[in-house]
N, C-alpha and C positions, 0 to 999 in steps of 0.2 A: 463170609467167605467159603469155608471150605465145613462138611458135617463135624470135624473138629471144633471149630467158633460157633456157626450156629446148627444149630438142631435139626429147626423149624426149614433151613434150607432143604433137607432132603425129601420133604415133600412138597415142595413145588415142581410139579413135574408136568407137562412137560418144558424142559428148560427153554426150548426156546418161544415160548409164548412171550409175550410183552412182560413186564415186575406187574406193574397194574393192574390185570387177569390174575392178579392172587390174592389181591386185594377189594376191601368193596368200595371203602370210601380213600383219598389223598386229602391230604392236611398240609397242608405247607404255611412253614413259619413266614416271612416278610424280607424284612431287611436282610440283604444278604441271599434272597433266593428267587424273591419276585422282584425286585427291584434295588438299585442302589441307590440313593438319594429321591431327583426327581427322575430317574432314566430307569426304563424296567430292565431286568436280564432280559439279554434277548432272546431267549427261548422259551421265554415264559407264556408270553403273549399265548405263540401259537401253540402248544403244549397244552395251555388250559384250554384252549379251544378246541382240540380233539378229545379231551379227556371229557369234555361237557360234549361233546358231539357221539360219544363212546356209551353216555349215559352214569360216568362215573360220578358218583357223588364227590363236590367240593368244597373242602374250606380252610379258610386263612386263618392260621394262628397267630396273633402279634401280640410278642409280650411287649409294647409300645405303648406306654398310655397316654402317650399326650396328645393326641389327636382322636374326634370318634370314629367308630363304627362309619358315622354316610360319610364324611371326609372321607375316609378310608376306601369306600366303595366307592366313589366319585372320583380318586387318582388311579382306581384299577381300570375303570370304567375308561381314563382317557387314556389309558394305556395299550386297552384293544380288549380287554378282559368281559366277560358279559356276567358281570355278579352285579349283586344286591347285596345290604347292608347284615341282613339276614345270613352270608354267606360269612362273615368275619365275624370274631369273636377278642375281645383284644381284655389284655392284662386288668386296664381299666376299669371295665366289667366285671371282672373276677373278683378282683380284690376289693368293689364296695358293693358286691354280691354277698363276699366273705364277711367284710364287717358289719351291713345290718342284718344281715344273720344272727350277727351278737351283740348285737347296740338296742337300745330302745326307740321306737319312731320320734325322730324327732331332736335327736341326741346331734350336739355340736361336734363336727369334726375339722380339724385343721386340715386344707388340703396344701399339700407341700408339693405343686404339679398344679400342669394349665388349668385353665376355665373349661376344655370338657371334661377331666377327671372332676371336676369339681357338678360338671352338670350330670353327673354318670352318679354322684351320691346323692345329689339331690331329687333324682329320679327314683332313689329308692329310698326314700321319707330322711333324711340323712339332714342337718342344716352345713353347709361349709362354713367358716372361718379362716379368719386369714394371722391368728395373732394370738401367744401363749396367753395372754392376759382375761383374751374370752371363754376362757376354761373351757376349753375342749376336753371329749372326755377318750376321745383320740386323734391322731396322723394319718393321716390317708398320702401313702409320698408314692410317688409315680415320676418316669421322666418327664423331665422340663430342659427342650432346650436352648432357653435363656433363662436357667433358675437362678432367680437373685437371691446372693446369698443371706439377705437378713430371713427371709424364708426360712432357710436350713438352719439358720440360729432359732427362730420362733419355733418352730419344730423339738429342736432338740431340748428347748425347755418345757414346751408342753410334757415332751414325754419325763423329763426329768419330775416333772409334776405329777406324774399318775396319769398320763394320758396311754391309753396303748396303743400299739405303732405297729401300721401296716402296709407294707412295702408292695407295688405291683409286682414286680421282677427284680432278679439279683445283678439282670446283666453288666457286667464292667467295661463290654466296647461294644461300641455299635459300627457296622461295616457303612461305606457312606459313597459314593462316585469318587469323593477324594482321598478314599484312602480310613485308615480305624480312627474313629472317634471315642471319648469318654461314654460310658453311659451312666444308668441307673444307678450303679452300682456303687459307680465312684459318688453318688448323691448320697446316696443311703449313708457310706463307708463317712462321711462330712459327718453325719448326724449324730451315725452309732461312734464315733469319738468323742460325743459328750454324754453317752448315756451307759448303762450294765446292762442294758436287756437286748433281744434280738429281731427285728420286725416278723411278722405275720406274714407269710410271702404266699399270692396267690398262684402268678403267673411260673412259668418253666422254669424249672426242671421239675414243680411240684404237680400237685395231680390239678388243684381244683379248676384250672384254663383249661388244659386238654378233655378234663369229664367234662366240661360243662360244650363241649366243642361236639364231641362224640355224641352227647344228651339229645343236640339241636340240630346232627346229622342225623340221629335215628341210624347210625350207623354200628357194625358190632366190631369188624378186623379190620381199622384204617393203617394204612403206611404215614407214616408223620415223615417230610422232606425239610432237614436243617443245615445250616451250613455251622452250626455251633457243636461241640459235644456236651460241653460241659451243662446249657440248657436242653438244647431240640433233641440230641441222640438220649442223654441222661430222663429224660424227659418222657420221653418216647417210651424206650426202655422200663422205666419206673410202672408207668401206666401199661406194660404189654401188647405194646406195638408193636408193629413193621415199622424198621428205620432205613431213610437213604438221605446218605450224607452229599454233599455237593460243595463245588470246588470254587463257586462263583460271590463266596463269602467271606468271611471272618476267618475260619480253621484253616487248618491244610494238613499235607502230609505228613509234618513233623510233629502237629498236634495227634494226628490219629497215633503215631508211632509209639507214643507215648501214652495214650488212651488208656485208663483203667479200663477193667472188664464192665463196669456200669454202663458207661457211655461209647462204647462201643455200638458204634452201626450195622445192621445187616448187608447193605447195600450199601453201598460208593458211587455217583456218577460224576459228569462234568459237571453237570447242570439237571433241571428239572425234565429233561426230555429223557433221561434217562428210565423215566418210568412205560415209556412209549418200547420199549428197549428189552431185551430179553434182560434177566438180574447177569453180573458180571461174577462168576461163582470161581474163589479157587479149590482145585483139587490136590488134596497133600499125599505125597507117594513115599513114604521116609521123610529122607532129610531133601525132600526136593517138593515145589508145588509147581503148578503151572493154573495158571487163565488164559483161555485163548491165547492171544498171539505173546504175550509172555508168563516167563517163568523167574522163579529164587530158587536159592540150594542155600542150606546151612554149609560153612565151610569155616572149620576151627569153632563152631561156638558162634560164628556170627552170621546174622543172615545176609546174603548181597542179591541183587540182582544175577543174574542169570541168563549167559547167553548176550548177544547186542539189542540196545535198544530201540526201538522203531523209533520215527520222528514224527509219529500224527500222535495229540494229547491220548485220544483210547489207549493207542497201546500201549503207553506210558501206565494210566492208569492200572493195566493188565498186569503190569511189572511188580506197581506197588501192591494193588490186590493180594498177588502172589506173598511179599515182604509181610505184608502182613495177616496170611496164614499162618506163614511158619511165626511168626513173633507173637501170635496172639495164643497160638496153639502153644505155647511154652518151648519149641523144637530149638528156637535157641535167639540168642540177643540181637535186636535191631541196632542199624548204623546210620546215625543221621547223617554225616559223608557219603554211605550209601549211596541216600539217595538224589544224591548230588546229581546225578545221572539222568533222571527224572527231571529235567529240565523244565518242562512243558506244565509240572504241576509247582503251585507253589504250596 
Protein backbone atom coordinates (compact mmCIF):
# COMPACT_ATOMS: atom_id res chain seq x y z
CA UNK A 1 0.00 0.00 0.00
CA UNK A 2 2.59 2.58 1.11
CA UNK A 3 6.35 2.51 1.41
CA UNK A 4 5.84 2.05 5.17
CA UNK A 5 3.95 -1.17 4.61
CA UNK A 6 5.47 -2.61 1.43
CA UNK A 7 9.06 -1.43 0.78
CA UNK A 8 9.21 -3.11 -2.64
CA UNK A 9 6.42 -0.85 -3.90
CA UNK A 10 8.89 2.07 -3.97
CA UNK A 11 10.85 0.30 -6.69
CA UNK A 12 7.85 -0.10 -9.00
CA UNK A 13 7.96 2.99 -11.21
CA UNK A 14 6.39 4.32 -13.24
CA UNK A 15 3.18 3.77 -11.31
CA UNK A 16 0.95 4.13 -14.36
CA UNK A 17 2.22 0.86 -15.82
CA UNK A 18 0.03 -2.23 -15.44
CA UNK A 19 0.85 -4.12 -12.28
CA UNK A 20 1.86 -7.22 -14.24
CA UNK A 21 4.69 -5.27 -15.91
CA UNK A 22 6.59 -5.41 -12.60
CA UNK A 23 6.65 -9.25 -12.63
CA UNK A 24 7.76 -12.01 -15.00
CA UNK A 25 4.81 -14.36 -14.37
CA UNK A 26 1.30 -14.50 -12.94
CA UNK A 27 0.34 -17.40 -10.68
CA UNK A 28 -3.32 -17.91 -9.89
CA UNK A 29 -5.20 -19.75 -7.22
CA UNK A 30 -8.31 -21.33 -8.77
CA UNK A 31 -11.24 -21.58 -6.33
CA UNK A 32 -12.54 -18.07 -5.71
CA UNK A 33 -10.07 -16.46 -8.12
CA UNK A 34 -10.56 -18.06 -11.53
CA UNK A 35 -13.85 -19.81 -10.88
CA UNK A 36 -16.60 -20.33 -8.33
CA UNK A 37 -17.85 -23.88 -8.59
CA UNK A 38 -18.78 -24.50 -12.24
CA UNK A 39 -18.81 -20.81 -13.16
CA UNK A 40 -15.83 -18.63 -14.12
CA UNK A 41 -15.24 -15.37 -12.30
CA UNK A 42 -16.35 -13.02 -15.13
CA UNK A 43 -13.03 -11.16 -15.36
CA UNK A 44 -10.90 -14.32 -15.42
CA UNK A 45 -11.12 -15.57 -19.04
CA UNK A 46 -10.52 -12.19 -20.72
CA UNK A 47 -7.72 -11.33 -18.28
CA UNK A 48 -5.90 -14.62 -18.87
CA UNK A 49 -6.30 -14.14 -22.63
CA UNK A 50 -4.79 -10.65 -22.44
CA UNK A 51 -1.90 -11.82 -20.28
CA UNK A 52 -1.07 -14.62 -22.70
CA UNK A 53 -1.28 -12.18 -25.62
CA UNK A 54 1.29 -9.98 -23.82
CA UNK A 55 3.63 -12.96 -23.53
CA UNK A 56 3.21 -13.27 -19.75
CA UNK A 57 3.96 -16.68 -18.24
CA UNK A 58 0.78 -17.93 -16.56
CA UNK A 59 0.43 -20.73 -14.03
CA UNK A 60 -2.51 -22.07 -12.06
CA UNK A 61 -1.83 -23.24 -8.52
CA UNK A 62 -4.59 -25.17 -6.82
CA UNK A 63 -4.76 -26.47 -3.28
CA UNK A 64 -7.67 -28.69 -4.35
CA UNK A 65 -6.40 -32.27 -4.76
CA UNK A 66 -9.77 -33.72 -5.73
CA UNK A 67 -9.30 -33.47 -9.51
CA UNK A 68 -6.43 -34.25 -11.84
CA UNK A 69 -4.69 -31.41 -13.64
CA UNK A 70 -5.99 -32.88 -16.92
CA UNK A 71 -9.56 -32.43 -15.71
CA UNK A 72 -8.82 -28.94 -14.42
CA UNK A 73 -7.30 -27.97 -17.78
CA UNK A 74 -10.44 -29.22 -19.53
CA UNK A 75 -12.57 -27.11 -17.19
CA UNK A 76 -10.50 -23.99 -17.83
CA UNK A 77 -10.57 -24.50 -21.59
CA UNK A 78 -14.33 -24.90 -21.35
CA UNK A 79 -14.42 -21.48 -19.70
CA UNK A 80 -12.48 -19.95 -22.58
CA UNK A 81 -8.89 -20.09 -21.31
CA UNK A 82 -6.25 -21.50 -23.65
CA UNK A 83 -4.27 -23.62 -21.17
CA UNK A 84 -2.87 -27.13 -20.92
CA UNK A 85 -2.36 -29.46 -17.98
CA UNK A 86 1.29 -28.36 -17.85
CA UNK A 87 0.11 -24.89 -16.86
CA UNK A 88 -1.51 -26.30 -13.71
CA UNK A 89 0.15 -27.53 -10.54
CA UNK A 90 -1.97 -29.14 -7.83
CA UNK A 91 -1.46 -29.96 -4.18
CA UNK A 92 -2.19 -33.56 -5.16
CA UNK A 93 0.93 -33.57 -7.31
CA UNK A 94 2.99 -31.77 -4.69
CA UNK A 95 2.03 -34.00 -1.76
CA UNK A 96 2.56 -37.26 -3.66
CA UNK A 97 5.92 -35.94 -4.91
CA UNK A 98 6.87 -35.21 -1.32
CA UNK A 99 5.69 -38.59 -0.04
CA UNK A 100 7.43 -40.47 -2.85
CA UNK A 101 10.70 -38.69 -2.08
CA UNK A 102 10.58 -40.06 1.46
CA UNK A 103 9.10 -43.52 0.96
CA UNK A 104 10.51 -46.60 -0.80
CA UNK A 105 9.18 -47.35 -4.27
CA UNK A 106 6.14 -49.63 -4.11
CA UNK A 107 5.26 -48.52 -0.56
CA UNK A 108 1.64 -48.94 0.42
CA UNK A 109 -0.13 -45.64 1.12
CA UNK A 110 -3.68 -45.23 2.35
CA UNK A 111 -5.41 -42.63 0.17
CA UNK A 112 -7.88 -40.52 2.15
CA UNK A 113 -9.07 -38.69 -0.92
CA UNK A 114 -10.35 -39.15 -4.45
CA UNK A 115 -9.30 -41.61 -7.13
CA UNK A 116 -7.45 -38.71 -8.78
CA UNK A 117 -5.17 -38.51 -5.74
CA UNK A 118 -4.67 -42.28 -5.89
CA UNK A 119 -3.65 -41.92 -9.55
CA UNK A 120 -1.02 -39.33 -8.58
CA UNK A 121 0.38 -41.78 -6.02
CA UNK A 122 0.49 -44.61 -8.58
CA UNK A 123 2.28 -42.36 -11.07
CA UNK A 124 5.03 -41.90 -8.49
CA UNK A 125 5.52 -45.59 -7.80
CA UNK A 126 3.39 -45.85 -4.67
CA UNK A 127 0.67 -48.47 -4.09
CA UNK A 128 -2.67 -47.03 -2.97
CA UNK A 129 -4.70 -48.95 -0.38
CA UNK A 130 -7.95 -48.08 1.35
CA UNK A 131 -7.88 -49.68 4.81
CA UNK A 132 -5.58 -49.65 7.81
CA UNK A 133 -5.62 -53.47 7.79
CA UNK A 134 -3.49 -53.41 4.62
CA UNK A 135 -0.59 -52.03 6.70
CA UNK A 136 0.12 -48.78 4.82
CA UNK A 137 3.35 -47.01 5.72
CA UNK A 138 1.75 -43.64 5.10
CA UNK A 139 -1.58 -41.85 4.75
CA UNK A 140 -1.94 -39.30 1.96
CA UNK A 141 -4.99 -37.11 2.47
CA UNK A 142 -6.58 -34.64 0.08
CA UNK A 143 -9.93 -32.95 -0.41
CA UNK A 144 -12.83 -35.25 -1.31
CA UNK A 145 -16.20 -33.57 -2.00
CA UNK A 146 -18.03 -36.71 -0.82
CA UNK A 147 -15.49 -37.95 1.71
CA UNK A 148 -16.65 -41.31 3.15
CA UNK A 149 -16.60 -41.20 6.92
CA UNK A 150 -15.24 -44.74 6.91
CA UNK A 151 -12.15 -43.52 5.03
CA UNK A 152 -11.42 -40.93 7.71
CA UNK A 153 -11.73 -43.70 10.30
CA UNK A 154 -9.25 -45.87 8.41
CA UNK A 155 -6.84 -42.95 8.01
CA UNK A 156 -6.90 -42.27 11.74
CA UNK A 157 -6.33 -45.92 12.58
CA UNK A 158 -3.41 -46.14 10.15
CA UNK A 159 -1.70 -43.12 11.70
CA UNK A 160 -2.31 -44.54 15.18
CA UNK A 161 -0.52 -47.71 14.02
CA UNK A 162 2.54 -45.73 12.95
CA UNK A 163 1.84 -44.61 9.37
CA UNK A 164 3.29 -41.26 8.34
CA UNK A 165 0.61 -38.64 7.63
CA UNK A 166 0.69 -36.36 4.57
CA UNK A 167 -1.94 -33.69 3.85
CA UNK A 168 -2.38 -31.95 0.52
CA UNK A 169 -3.35 -28.56 2.01
CA UNK A 170 -4.87 -27.03 5.15
CA UNK A 171 -7.79 -24.94 3.79
CA UNK A 172 -10.68 -25.00 6.27
CA UNK A 173 -13.16 -23.64 3.71
CA UNK A 174 -13.77 -23.45 -0.04
CA UNK A 175 -15.60 -20.68 -1.91
CA UNK A 176 -18.26 -21.92 -4.35
CA UNK A 177 -21.02 -20.40 -6.47
CA UNK A 178 -23.46 -21.29 -3.65
CA UNK A 179 -21.36 -19.93 -0.78
CA UNK A 180 -18.54 -20.99 1.52
CA UNK A 181 -18.31 -24.74 2.21
CA UNK A 182 -16.01 -26.89 4.41
CA UNK A 183 -12.59 -27.67 2.94
CA UNK A 184 -10.01 -30.37 3.45
CA UNK A 185 -8.88 -28.74 6.68
CA UNK A 186 -12.12 -29.96 8.26
CA UNK A 187 -11.42 -33.47 6.99
CA UNK A 188 -7.86 -33.29 8.32
CA UNK A 189 -9.21 -32.14 11.68
CA UNK A 190 -11.47 -35.20 11.85
CA UNK A 191 -8.44 -37.49 11.54
CA UNK A 192 -6.39 -35.22 13.79
CA UNK A 193 -8.92 -35.65 16.59
CA UNK A 194 -7.86 -39.30 16.85
CA UNK A 195 -4.06 -38.94 16.71
CA UNK A 196 -1.32 -36.97 18.45
CA UNK A 197 0.73 -35.95 15.38
CA UNK A 198 0.38 -33.27 12.72
CA UNK A 199 0.35 -33.97 8.98
CA UNK A 200 3.15 -32.92 6.64
CA UNK A 201 1.57 -30.35 4.28
CA UNK A 202 2.61 -29.55 0.70
CA UNK A 203 -0.01 -27.01 -0.37
CA UNK A 204 -0.22 -23.30 0.35
CA UNK A 205 0.89 -21.66 2.58
CA UNK A 206 3.72 -24.21 2.63
CA UNK A 207 6.38 -23.91 -0.06
CA UNK A 208 6.48 -27.24 -1.97
CA UNK A 209 3.51 -26.41 -4.20
CA UNK A 210 4.65 -22.86 -4.98
CA UNK A 211 8.26 -23.92 -5.52
CA UNK A 212 7.11 -26.60 -7.96
CA UNK A 213 5.12 -24.03 -9.93
CA UNK A 214 8.04 -21.60 -10.15
CA UNK A 215 10.33 -24.40 -11.30
CA UNK A 216 7.87 -25.50 -13.98
CA UNK A 217 7.39 -21.97 -15.37
CA UNK A 218 11.05 -21.02 -15.10
CA UNK A 219 10.18 -17.63 -13.63
CA UNK A 220 12.13 -15.61 -11.06
CA UNK A 221 9.80 -12.79 -9.96
CA UNK A 222 6.16 -13.92 -10.10
CA UNK A 223 3.08 -12.35 -8.57
CA UNK A 224 0.62 -14.68 -6.86
CA UNK A 225 -3.10 -13.87 -7.10
CA UNK A 226 -5.36 -15.32 -4.42
CA UNK A 227 -8.49 -14.83 -2.36
CA UNK A 228 -7.28 -16.17 0.99
CA UNK A 229 -4.90 -14.59 3.46
CA UNK A 230 -4.03 -17.73 5.45
CA UNK A 231 -2.97 -19.78 2.42
CA UNK A 232 -2.49 -17.61 -0.68
CA UNK A 233 -1.03 -14.42 0.76
CA UNK A 234 0.91 -16.14 3.54
CA UNK A 235 2.26 -18.65 1.03
CA UNK A 236 3.34 -15.91 -1.40
CA UNK A 237 5.10 -14.00 1.36
CA UNK A 238 6.89 -17.12 2.60
CA UNK A 239 8.08 -17.78 -0.95
CA UNK A 240 9.18 -14.13 -1.40
CA UNK A 241 6.71 -13.60 -4.25
CA UNK A 242 4.66 -10.58 -5.11
CA UNK A 243 1.03 -10.88 -4.04
CA UNK A 244 -2.34 -9.55 -5.11
CA UNK A 245 -5.48 -10.17 -3.08
CA UNK A 246 -8.83 -10.30 -4.88
CA UNK A 247 -12.34 -9.99 -3.48
CA UNK A 248 -13.99 -12.63 -5.65
CA UNK A 249 -13.60 -15.49 -3.16
CA UNK A 250 -13.38 -16.44 0.49
CA UNK A 251 -11.86 -13.53 2.43
CA UNK A 252 -12.82 -9.89 2.48
CA UNK A 253 -12.26 -6.42 3.96
CA UNK A 254 -12.65 -7.46 7.61
CA UNK A 255 -10.10 -10.25 7.18
CA UNK A 256 -7.65 -7.74 5.69
CA UNK A 257 -8.15 -5.36 8.60
CA UNK A 258 -7.22 -8.13 11.05
CA UNK A 259 -4.43 -9.67 8.94
CA UNK A 260 -1.12 -10.31 10.67
CA UNK A 261 1.98 -8.93 8.91
CA UNK A 262 2.92 -12.31 7.39
CA UNK A 263 -0.48 -12.62 5.67
CA UNK A 264 -0.84 -9.13 4.19
CA UNK A 265 -0.84 -8.68 0.41
CA UNK A 266 1.20 -6.15 -1.51
CA UNK A 267 -1.75 -5.26 -3.71
CA UNK A 268 -5.55 -5.45 -3.59
CA UNK A 269 -7.97 -5.54 -6.53
CA UNK A 270 -11.58 -6.42 -7.10
CA UNK A 271 -10.60 -9.39 -9.28
CA UNK A 272 -7.82 -10.71 -11.50
CA UNK A 273 -8.28 -7.83 -13.96
CA UNK A 274 -6.30 -5.76 -11.44
CA UNK A 275 -3.14 -7.23 -12.98
CA UNK A 276 -3.77 -5.11 -16.07
CA UNK A 277 -4.35 -1.90 -14.10
CA UNK A 278 -1.72 0.31 -12.41
CA UNK A 279 -0.94 -0.79 -8.84
CA UNK A 280 -3.26 0.65 -6.19
CA UNK A 281 -0.85 2.51 -3.89
CA UNK A 282 -1.67 4.46 -0.74
CA UNK A 283 0.59 7.36 0.24
CA UNK A 284 0.86 8.20 3.95
CA UNK A 285 1.33 11.77 5.14
CA UNK A 286 1.36 11.93 8.92
CA UNK A 287 -1.97 10.62 10.19
CA UNK A 288 -3.60 10.63 6.77
CA UNK A 289 -3.39 8.34 3.76
CA UNK A 290 -4.62 8.84 0.23
CA UNK A 291 -5.09 6.40 -2.63
CA UNK A 292 -6.46 7.59 -5.96
CA UNK A 293 -10.06 8.61 -5.16
CA UNK A 294 -10.05 7.52 -1.51
CA UNK A 295 -8.55 8.73 1.73
CA UNK A 296 -8.44 7.86 5.42
CA UNK A 297 -7.33 9.53 8.63
CA UNK A 298 -6.47 8.68 12.22
CA UNK A 299 -8.89 10.36 14.63
CA UNK A 300 -8.38 9.78 18.37
CA UNK A 301 -6.35 6.67 17.57
CA UNK A 302 -9.02 5.18 15.30
CA UNK A 303 -8.59 4.90 11.53
CA UNK A 304 -11.64 5.93 9.55
CA UNK A 305 -12.57 6.72 5.98
CA UNK A 306 -12.04 10.42 5.41
CA UNK A 307 -14.45 12.31 3.21
CA UNK A 308 -17.24 11.12 0.93
CA UNK A 309 -17.19 7.54 -0.31
CA UNK A 310 -17.75 6.98 -4.00
CA UNK A 311 -20.51 4.72 -5.23
CA UNK A 312 -18.19 2.67 -7.45
CA UNK A 313 -16.39 -0.44 -6.21
CA UNK A 314 -13.01 0.84 -7.39
CA UNK A 315 -13.46 4.06 -5.38
CA UNK A 316 -14.39 2.06 -2.29
CA UNK A 317 -11.31 -0.12 -2.72
CA UNK A 318 -9.24 3.08 -2.88
CA UNK A 319 -10.66 4.04 0.52
CA UNK A 320 -9.94 0.57 1.87
CA UNK A 321 -6.34 0.77 0.64
CA UNK A 322 -5.90 4.03 2.52
CA UNK A 323 -7.40 2.57 5.70
CA UNK A 324 -5.20 -0.52 5.52
CA UNK A 325 -2.05 1.55 4.94
CA UNK A 326 -2.62 3.45 8.19
CA UNK A 327 -3.62 0.39 10.22
CA UNK A 328 -0.79 -1.79 8.91
CA UNK A 329 1.77 0.95 9.55
CA UNK A 330 0.69 1.04 13.20
CA UNK A 331 -0.59 4.62 13.10
CA UNK A 332 -4.03 3.70 14.39
CA UNK A 333 -6.49 0.94 15.16
CA UNK A 334 -8.92 -0.31 12.56
CA UNK A 335 -12.66 -0.37 13.15
CA UNK A 336 -14.89 -3.00 11.61
CA UNK A 337 -17.85 -0.67 12.07
CA UNK A 338 -15.93 1.99 10.17
CA UNK A 339 -15.70 -0.30 7.14
CA UNK A 340 -19.50 -0.49 6.90
CA UNK A 341 -19.47 2.57 4.61
CA UNK A 342 -17.63 0.42 2.07
CA UNK A 343 -20.79 -1.48 1.35
CA UNK A 344 -19.74 -2.74 -2.11
CA UNK A 345 -16.67 -4.49 -0.68
CA UNK A 346 -17.47 -7.83 0.94
